Every structure is written in C-alpha cells, then in structure tokens.
ROGU-122228 format. One record per residue (C-alpha): residue in three letters; x, y, z. Coordinates in steps of 0.1 Angstrom, whole numbers, padded with zeros to 4 digits, always signed. Layout:
<ropas>
alaXYZ/...
</ropas>
This chain:
<ropas>
met-0022-0006-0025/pro-0057-0018-0017/gly-0070-0008-0051/leu-0042-0027-0069/ile-0049-0057-0047/leu-0086-0056-0054/gln-0078-0055-0091/ser-0055-0085-0088/val-0081-0105-0070/met-0110-0095-0092/ile-0095-0100-0126/gly-0092-0137-0127/gly-0129-0144-0122/gly-0140-0109-0133/tyr-0128-0103-0168/ala-0094-0120-0176/thr-0108-0144-0203/gly-0130-0116-0217/arg-0161-0138-0216/glu-0174-0120-0185/ile-0171-0087-0203/val-0192-0101-0232/glu-0219-0114-0208/phe-0223-0082-0188/phe-0212-0054-0212/leu-0207-0061-0249/val-0241-0077-0252/leu-0255-0042-0246/gly-0238-0029-0277/pro-0204-0012-0277/ser-0216+0022-0263/gly-0241+0006-0239/gly-0213-0015-0225/leu-0191+0015-0218/leu-0220+0032-0199/ala-0225+0000-0178/met-0188+0000-0170/gly-0191+0036-0158/val-0219+0025-0135/ala-0200-0005-0122/thr-0169+0016-0115/ile-0189+0041-0094/val-0209+0015-0074/leu-0178-0006-0068/ser-0160+0025-0054/val-0189+0033-0030/ile-0192-0003-0017/thr-0155-0007-0013/ala-0151+0026+0005/ile-0178+0017+0030/ser-0164-0018+0034/phe-0129-0005+0041/glu-0141+0020+0067/leu-0163-0005+0085/ala-0134-0030+0085/arg-0110-0003+0098/lys-0134+0009+0125/thr-0142-0026+0138/lys-0107-0039+0132/ser-0121-0067+0110/his-0093-0080+0089/thr-0109-0113+0079/tyr-0143-0118+0062/his-0156-0138+0092/ala-0149-0109+0116/phe-0163-0084+0091/phe-0196-0102+0086/gly-0199-0109+0123/his-0203-0071+0128/leu-0224-0067+0097/leu-0247-0097+0098/gly-0243-0112+0132/arg-0254-0148+0132/gly-0264-0143+0096/gln-0228-0144+0086/val-0232-0180+0078/leu-0251-0170+0047/tyr-0221-0151+0034/glu-0198-0180+0041/leu-0221-0203+0021/gly-0221-0180-0008/tyr-0184-0173-0006/phe-0176-0210-0007/leu-0198-0215-0038/met-0185-0184-0056/gly-0149-0194-0047/leu-0154-0229-0061/leu-0170-0214-0092/val-0143-0188-0098/ile-0115-0213-0093/ser-0133-0237-0117/val-0133-0210-0143/ile-0096-0201-0138/ala-0085-0238-0136/ser-0102-0245-0169/ala-0088-0214-0185/ala-0053-0220-0172/gly-0052-0255-0187/glu-0064-0242-0220/ile-0038-0214-0220/ala-0010-0239-0212/gln-0020-0263-0240/lys-0030-0238-0267/his-0006-0209-0262/leu+0024-0220-0241/gly+0031-0254-0257/leu+0024-0274-0225/ser-0002-0300-0216/ala-0034-0288-0200/ser-0027-0309-0169/phe+0007-0292-0165/gly-0011-0258-0166/thr-0035-0268-0140/leu-0008-0284-0118/gly+0013-0252-0122/leu-0016-0231-0111/ala-0020-0253-0080/val+0017-0252-0071/leu+0019-0214-0074/ile-0013-0209-0055/gly-0001-0233-0028/val+0032-0215-0024/leu+0015-0181-0019/ala-0013-0194+0003/ile+0012-0212+0025/tyr+0035-0183+0030/gly+0007-0159+0038/thr-0003-0123+0038/his+0030-0104+0034/leu+0041-0123+0003/ile+0006-0121-0012/glu+0005-0083-0008/arg+0038-0079-0026/val+0031-0103-0054/leu-0004-0090-0061/thr+0007-0054-0062/gly+0037-0061-0084/trp+0017-0082-0108/ser-0009-0056-0111/leu+0016-0031-0125/leu+0029-0056-0150/leu-0007-0063-0160/tyr-0014-0026-0167/ala+0017-0023-0189/thr+0008-0054-0209/tyr-0028-0043-0214/phe-0017-0009-0225/ala+0007-0024-0251/phe-0020-0048-0263/val-0046-0021-0268/ile-0022+0002-0287/leu-0012-0026-0310/tyr-0047-0039-0316/val-0063-0005-0321/ser-0035+0006-0345/asp-0046-0023-0367/phe-0084-0023-0362/gly-0091+0012-0349/asp-0115+0020-0378/asp-0138-0008-0367/leu-0138+0005-0331/leu-0150+0039-0341/ser-0177+0027-0365/asn-0190+0002-0339/leu-0193+0029-0312/ser-0220+0046-0333/gln-0244+0016-0329/pro-0276+0020-0307/val-0274+0017-0269/asp-0293-0011-0251/gly-0315+0003-0224/glu-0303-0022-0197/trp-0268-0006-0193/phe-0275+0006-0157/tyr-0290-0027-0147/asn-0260-0047-0161/gly-0236-0024-0143/ile-0252-0032-0110/lys-0252-0069-0118/tyr-0215-0069-0127/val-0207-0054-0093/gly-0230-0079-0077/phe-0211-0109-0089/asn-0178-0093-0079/leu-0189-0084-0044/ser-0175-0116-0030/val-0139-0105-0036/ile-0140-0073-0015/pro-0141-0091+0019/leu-0111-0113+0007/ile-0088-0083+0007/leu-0096-0068+0041/phe-0062-0079+0053/cys-0048-0048+0036/val-0070-0025+0057/val-0045-0028+0085/his-0025-0002+0065/leu-0053+0024+0066/gln-0049+0046+0097/ser-0079+0070+0094/arg-0114+0074+0080/ser-0101+0095+0052/asp-0075+0069+0043/ala-0102+0042+0041/leu-0127+0062+0021/met-0100+0075-0003/ala-0086+0039-0008/gly-0121+0027-0015/ala-0129+0055-0039/leu-0097+0048-0059/ala-0103+0010-0058/gly-0132+0012-0084/pro-0112+0029-0112/leu-0081+0009-0105/ala-0100-0024-0106/met-0120-0015-0137/leu-0093+0002-0158/pro-0079-0031-0172/ala-0114-0042-0180/val-0120-0010-0200/leu-0086-0015-0217/leu-0096-0050-0227/tyr-0131-0038-0238/leu-0118-0013-0264/pro-0102-0039-0287/met-0133-0061-0281/ile-0154-0033-0296/ala-0132-0034-0327/ser-0141-0071-0330/tyr-0178-0067-0325/pro-0201-0086-0333/glu-0180-0116-0342/ile-0164-0118-0308/leu-0198-0123-0290/gly-0197-0161-0298/ala-0161-0167-0288/ala-0157-0190-0257/val-0125-0171-0247/pro-0126-0136-0263/ser-0090-0129-0253/asp-0080-0158-0276/phe-0101-0144-0304/met-0083-0111-0303/ile-0048-0125-0298/asp-0052-0148-0328/arg-0065-0119-0349/leu-0035-0097-0339/asp-0012-0125-0349/met+0020-0114-0330/arg+0037-0143-0314/trp+0058-0123-0289/met+0027-0103-0277/ser+0008-0136-0274/leu+0034-0151-0252/ile+0037-0121-0229/phe-0001-0117-0227/tyr-0008-0153-0218/leu+0020-0154-0192/val+0006-0123-0175/leu-0029-0137-0178/phe-0018-0170-0162/gly-0004-0150-0134/thr-0038-0133-0128/phe-0054-0167-0124/val-0028-0174-0097/glu-0036-0141-0079/thr-0074-0147-0079/gly-0072-0183-0068/thr-0047-0174-0041/ala-0070-0147-0027/tyr-0100-0171-0024/ile-0080-0199-0008/his-0060-0175+0015/ala-0092-0161+0029/leu-0105-0197+0035/asn-0072-0206+0052/glu-0075-0175+0074/arg-0110-0185+0084/ile-0098-0220+0093/ala-0068-0205+0112/glu-0092-0181+0131/ala-0113-0210+0142/gln-0083-0230+0153/arg-0070-0200+0173/ser-0103-0197+0191/asn-0097-0233+0203/gly-0061-0226+0213/arg-0044-0242+0183/lys-0023-0229+0154/met-0029-0238+0118/ala+0001-0258+0104/phe+0017-0252+0070/trp+0007-0286+0057/gln-0030-0278+0065/arg-0028-0247+0043/gly-0015-0269+0015/val-0043-0295+0020/thr-0069-0266+0016/val-0054-0257-0017/leu-0055-0294-0029/val-0090-0300-0018/val-0104-0268-0034/leu-0086-0273-0067/ile-0097-0309-0070/ala-0134-0299-0064/ala-0130-0270-0089/asn-0116-0293-0115/val-0145-0317-0112/leu-0169-0287-0117/ala-0149-0274-0146/asn-0149-0307-0164/glu-0187-0312-0158/phe-0196-0278-0173/gly-0181-0256-0200/leu-0166-0222-0195/ile-0194-0203-0211/gln-0221-0222-0190/leu-0201-0217-0158/ile-0199-0179-0164/ala-0234-0174-0178/asp-0254-0195-0153/gly-0232-0197-0122/tyr-0223-0160-0120/gly-0258-0149-0128/thr-0273-0169-0100/leu-0248-0158-0073/thr-0249-0122-0083/trp-0283-0116-0066/phe-0273-0136-0036/phe-0244-0113-0028/ile-0265-0082-0035/leu-0290-0094-0008/val-0265-0106+0018/phe-0237-0081+0013/ala-0246-0049-0007/ile-0279-0041+0009/pro-0269-0048+0045/leu-0236-0028+0039/leu-0254+0002+0025/thr-0279+0002+0053/arg-0267-0013+0085/gly-0230-0009+0076/ser-0234+0028+0069/trp-0253+0032+0102/leu-0225+0015+0121/ile-0199+0038+0106/phe-0217+0071+0109/ser-0241+0067+0139/asn-0212+0070+0164/arg-0190+0098+0152/glu-0154+0093+0160/asn-0121+0112+0156/asp-0109+0107+0121/his-0077+0090+0134/ala-0095+0067+0158/
</ropas>
C-alpha cells in the first residue's frame, strides 16, 4: 500500500503531463533518459525505505513530527520549502486540470478547476482513511490505463521507438536521475500517515524498497511512447496531449484524461491533507480540535493562491524554473540529513525488529 500511495501523490506533479519527463529525462536522449530513470528508481527506494523506518521507529506520522526528530528546530526550513513546493505543484495541476477540462472533456477551464477544488475538498475534509482507499484504488486504475495506452501507441509507432533508442547517450544521466528524486522528495513526508500499518523494521524497509519501482513504473510506461515521438515531442507544452492527439482514438483519449484528472486530485489532496494535519496538530497542542469547515478553508485558500501563480506563469516555466530551484533545497534539508543523521538515528540504537 505505501508504494501505491507514493505513486498516487507523486504523479500529479511528478510526470502526469509528461513535461516533467521531458525536462529531466528525454532531454538526455532516449537511452540516457532510461538510465536516469533507473538511477531515480534506486535512489527513491533508498530514501523512502530510510524515511519509513525512521518514521516507524519514532512514531512520526506527520511531516512536522518527522522533521522534529530529523532536523530539530531546523524543521521550519522544511516547512517553508514544503509550502512553496505544494503551491507550485498545485499551480501546475490546477493549470493542467483546466486545460484538460476545456480541450478534452468539452467543459470550461473554470469548471475543471472548480471540479478539482471540490474533489480535493471532499477528500481533505474526510481525512486519512478515505484518502488511503481512494489513492490505492486509483493507482491500480492508472496502471491499467497506462498499460493499454502504451500497447496501442507502440503498436502504431514502435518502429520509431526502436530506432530512437540507438541514439547517443548524454553523459548527465546520473546527475539528472538524482535531480529528479530531489524535486520529488517533498512528497515522501506527506504519506507518513500510512506508516502506521508497518509493524517492524523489515516491513518498513521492504515497503520503501518497493516504493521506488511502484512510483516510477507509470513514468517509464509513459516514457516509452515519448521515445517514439522524439524529438518532436521535446517542444510540446503538454507531451501527453501530443501523444493522445497523434494516437487519434477518441475512447482512449476520454479514459486517459479522466484518469489523468484523477491523479491531479490525488496529488493536490496529499499536499493539502498534510497541511491540514499540521494545523490540526498545532490546534491539539493548544487543547482545540480542527473543525471540518477549517479544512475546507485551507483547500480554498491554497487553490486560490495556486491559480494566481498558474495564471502569472506558463506551465513550462513553472516546471522548468520552479522545480529546478526547489530540487536542491530539498536535497540539502531532507536527503542529506536523512542519509546521515537519519541513518544514525535508526541504526545507532539497535532494537528488536518488532519494536
């Protein structure tokens, strides 16, 4: 379950539009991008496994509690970066959701954005248990849709895929694999609520090890038809649109974009749910309980701010500039402390595996 939840949260800001895959992988050339994806999968598994075990051992099921153990007073640095990344990711998905509604579902862009807000609001208000069920179920639907899309696309354009794989490899594939994980690091602390199901160290490490492949498999599936569209697809604002238009199958287009819209709901829900849990945690420490309406207000405020950001900048600029800047921030405040201090906290005081 944790790996499927990670995939659900990661996809909306991580690769759903395909633009992120272009920026981090396809620019390296088709083969170089595959190598970078392999690096990203391994590094993501290692970091997720350590994160899950540290969260399990310290009983940290919110990002605030987790970074309290990892960074101490420095946790405010993560909170700042988390808020900026969340705003950026939700800006990207709000922009893409409006475009999908208008271009592919026959609805207005405003209706798409409003629908996104309502669905995120419902999930965020009703909390963890509903979110776990929806994210896991939608992940399975996503896998089925992506498999079908790849089979259909490759059956038509498979010759281009094979010929493009023979092109030279860019030497920065290892570097880009690390960078890709860096900008996705912010999603890992958002799913620590599912660590409550992990009863032992072996459970936590195994769940983390599987999380990398489960999270990256849909990205690889989407990447294969992108190789067949190389190099024309490099300039597409939304590469998923480019491929669906090229495939020219109305029924597949409808299913693909409905599922894609759902992934935006998943990602937005995770960021806002984590923010709500942080606010609820602060209120509990003061002897109060967070009301349902307050959770709804959080959704409204964040989505309004995200829409302003999306309208100010284009999708390509948001992904290329915003993600690139925050990538190194999360490597510094999360990855490096986790691999050093986090590993020390886990292994310096050996415990029974079921403790």
